[in-house]
Every structure is written in structure tokens, then in C-alpha cells.
N, C-alpha and C positions, 0 to 999 in steps of 0.2 A: 785740864786736858783738852788735845784738841781737837773738834770733831773726826779729824783725820783716824787717828790714834783707836780711836776709841769705835769708827768702824772696823780699822785693821785688828781691833782685840773680837768685835763678835764675828769677825769672820775667820779668825784662828778659833775663835771656839766652834762655830756651826761645822768648820772642814773636820775638826776633833771628832765632834759629834757622829761626824755622817764615815769618818772612818772608822771610828770603834762600829758601828750598826755593820759597818762590812764586811769587817774583821769577824762579828758573830754570825754573819749569813756564809761567809766561807766556811767556816769553824765548822755550820751543819751543813753544810753540801757535800763536804770530805766525809761527815759521821755517817752521813746518808750511803753516801761511796763505798765508803767501808762495808757497812751492811750490804750493800748489793753483791759485792764483791764477794764475800763472804759466803752468801745465798748459790751463786753461781760455783764456788767453788766446794761446795758440798751438794751441788745437783753433779757438776762434773765427775767429782768419786764415786755417787752413785753409780753414774752411769760407765764409769770407769771399770767397777770391779766385773759388773755380768761379761765385759767385752770383752775382758782379759779371759775369762775360763772360756768362750766360746772357742773358735777355732784359730789358726795362728794366718799370721798375713798372707802367707803362698797361698794356705788352702783356700783362705775368702776371696782370693784373687782366682784361683780356679774355680772356685763356684758361681762368683758374679759372669765370668766369661761364659760359663757351660751356661747359665739362664739365660745371656742375651745370644748365645747360640742358638739355643734350640727353640727358643721362643718367634720360630718361620710365624705360624698362626696367629700372630698379634692380630690386633688390630689395629691398622693405619689412619693417622689423622687425618693425611695428604696425600692423597693420589700422584704417582709417579708419572711425571710428563712422558710421552715416550715420542 
């Protein structure tokens, strides 16, 4: 065997090992991502249940605008320029 053939075989084996390790790492990352998305889905579904039971969108918008307009005595962060 020529030295070039030995070097190519070693290079191919090294690349195979690196690609196998990389594939395993990608698998672990996707597995963790799936767990995180499942947890996020559970949190969002827990938040959605009470929010649906409260008020409708039109009533919520009316309540928000009422609170904004009635807060005339609210403390200002910046003074108005006159």
C-alpha cells in the first residue's frame, strides 16, 4: 500500500467518526428541543384555560381603555415641555 492510500483511509475513518459524533449531538439537541417545546406547550395551555374563562375580547378592550382613560392622576415619568 502506498502512503497516500493509508492517509486517505485514515482521513475517511476520521471523518466517519466525526460525522457519527456530530449526528449523535444533533439527535440530543433535537431531543432537548422537543422537551422544551412540550413544557412550553403545557405552560401555554395552562395560561389559556383561565384566560378563556375571563372576559371576551371586546370586554377586555373596553376595560383596558377605561383604565387608561381614568388614570389621569397617574404619576408621570417625564415632565411635559411647555
